[in-house]
C-alpha positions in Angstrom: 0.0 0.0 0.0 1.2 3.5 -0.8 -0.1 7.0 -0.6 0.7 10.5 -1.9 0.7 13.2 0.9 1.1 16.9 0.7 3.3 18.8 3.2 5.0 22.2 2.9 3.8 22.8 -0.6 5.4 19.5 -1.9 4.0 16.1 -2.6 5.6 12.9 -1.3 5.0 9.2 -2.2 5.1 7.2 1.0 4.8 3.6 2.1 4.6 2.1 5.6 8.2 1.7 7.0 9.8 4.2 4.6 11.4 7.5 5.7 10.8 10.8 4.2 12.4 14.3 4.5 9.8 17.1 4.7 10.0 20.8 5.4 10.5 21.5 9.1 7.3 21.2 11.1 6.9 22.3 14.8 7.5 19.0 16.5 10.2 17.2 18.5 12.1 13.9 18.0 10.0 10.9 18.9 6.7 12.7 18.6 3.9 11.3 16.4 2.7 13.3 13.4 -0.4 12.9 11.3 -0.8 13.9 7.7 -4.4 14.5 6.9 -3.9 15.9 3.4 -3.7 12.6 1.5 -4.1 13.1 -2.3 -4.0 9.5 -3.4 -4.1 6.0 -1.9 -3.1 2.9 -3.9 -3.0 -0.8 -3.3 -2.2 -3.0 -6.3 -4.6 -2.1 -9.1 -7.1 -0.3 -6.8 -6.4 3.4 -6.6 -8.4 6.1 -4.7 -7.8 9.6 -6.1 -9.0 12.5 -4.0 -10.8 15.6 -5.3 -8.5 17.2 -4.1 -8.0 15.0 -1.0 -9.2 11.5 -0.1 -11.8 12.2 2.6 -11.1 10.4 5.9 -7.7 9.1 4.9 -4.7 9.8 7.1 -1.0 8.9 7.2 0.7 8.6 10.5 4.4 8.7 11.2 7.1 9.2 13.9 9.5 12.1 13.9 13.1 10.8 13.9 14.9 14.2 14.0 15.8 17.4 12.3 18.4 17.7 9.6 19.9 20.2 7.3 19.5 19.9 3.6 22.3 20.2 1.0 24.1 23.5 0.8 22.9 25.8 -1.9 25.4 28.3 -3.2 24.0 31.7 -4.3 26.6 33.5 -6.5 25.7 37.0 -7.7 27.9 38.3 -10.5 27.9 41.4 -12.7 30.4 41.5 -15.5 32.9 44.4 -16.1 32.4 45.9 -12.7 34.1 43.4 -10.4 30.8 42.7 -8.5 30.8 39.2 -7.0 28.8 38.0 -3.9 28.8 34.4 -2.7 26.3 33.3 0.0 24.9 29.9 1.0 21.8 28.4 2.4 20.9 25.1 4.0 17.2 24.3 4.4 15.9 22.9 7.8 14.2 19.5 7.2 12.5 16.9 9.3 13.0 13.2 8.9 9.8 11.2 9.5 9.3 7.4 9.5 5.9 6.4 8.1 4.1 4.0 10.4 0.7 3.3 8.8 -1.7 4.5 6.1 -5.3 4.7 7.2 -7.8 4.5 4.3 -11.0 5.0 6.2 -12.8 6.5 3.3 -16.1 6.0 1.5 -14.7 7.3 -1.8 -14.4 5.0 -4.8 -11.7 4.7 -7.4 -11.9 7.2 -10.2 -12.8 4.5 -12.8 -15.8 3.3 -10.7 -16.9 6.8 -10.0 -17.0 7.8 -13.7 -18.8 4.6 -14.6 -21.6 5.3 -12.1 -21.8 8.9 -13.2 -22.9 8.0 -16.7 -26.7 7.9 -17.0 -28.1 4.4 -17.7 -31.2 5.8 -19.5 -30.7 7.7 -22.7 -34.1 9.4 -22.4 -32.9 11.4 -19.4 -30.3 13.1 -21.5 -32.8 13.9 -24.3 -35.2 15.5 -21.8 -32.5 17.8 -20.4 -32.6 21.3 -21.9 -29.4 22.7 -23.5 -27.5 25.0 -21.3 -28.1 28.7 -21.9 -25.1 31.0 -22.1 -24.7 33.2 -19.1 -24.9 37.0 -19.5 -22.0 38.8 -17.9 -23.8 42.1 -17.3 -27.4 43.3 -17.2 -28.1 45.6 -20.1 -30.3 48.6 -19.5 -32.2 50.3 -22.3 -33.3 53.9 -22.3 -36.6 54.9 -23.9 -36.1 56.6 -27.3 -37.9 59.7 -26.2 -35.5 60.2 -23.3 -32.5 59.8 -25.6 -33.9 62.3 -28.1 -34.6 64.8 -25.4 -31.0 64.3 -24.0 -29.6 64.9 -27.5 -31.6 68.2 -27.9 -30.5 69.4 -24.5 -26.8 68.7 -25.4 -27.2 70.6 -28.7 -28.8 73.7 -27.0 -26.0 73.8 -24.4 -23.4 73.7 -27.2 -25.2 76.5 -29.1 -25.3 78.7 -26.1 -21.7 78.2 -25.1 -19.2 80.7 -26.6 -16.6 79.3 -29.0 -13.2 78.7 -27.7 -10.7 81.3 -28.8 -7.4 80.2 -30.1 -4.5 82.2 -31.6 -5.7 81.5 -35.2 -9.3 82.5 -34.5 -8.1 85.6 -32.6 -5.8 86.6 -35.5 -8.7 86.3 -38.0 -11.2 88.3 -36.0 -8.9 91.0 -34.6 -6.7 93.3 -36.5 -3.1 93.4 -35.8 -1.5 96.8 -35.0 0.7 96.6 -38.1 -2.4 96.3 -40.3 -4.2 99.2 -38.8 -2.4 102.1 -40.7 -2.7 100.2 -44.0 -6.4 99.8 -43.5 -6.9 103.5 -42.6 -5.0 104.5 -45.8 -7.2 102.2 -47.9 -10.4 103.8 -46.4 -9.1 107.3 -47.1 -8.5 106.6 -50.8 -12.1 105.4 -51.3 
């Protein structure tokens, strides 16, 4: 019998009597530990797969002691500037001996579950209505009279508002001081 358990964000395949190194947990040497996050239990050809965990299944073990993992070397380097930094790290781990796997579960193997999920009667599938697509947002519609009135109000506001003056429009409407004597001379000739 074997099981796949999850601990510290990692998954481990365990069997009774085997030892496993997991991320350090708050426990002392000789203490009993219980893994309740069992993802899979297998015995020969019979396999129980959890969704995501097998309900009621547990794996119990005994803590043998703490260890340090292999040294990891972190080497930072930037070329052409003589930048080199060398640091190291050793992860704290916990060695656990697996004692037993308890498969007290009412769940079935995946193959049996899918076989039972298929309907035995074809008429049941024909009677079922096709699924309607979901709408993501409720749409609101305004009455046409309200939109027409809003458009007229916007047009009247724009008509009442004075035009924005720019340099070009100011130059066209106003006379420059250099043009004033020429214009006066033209009027005198007429």
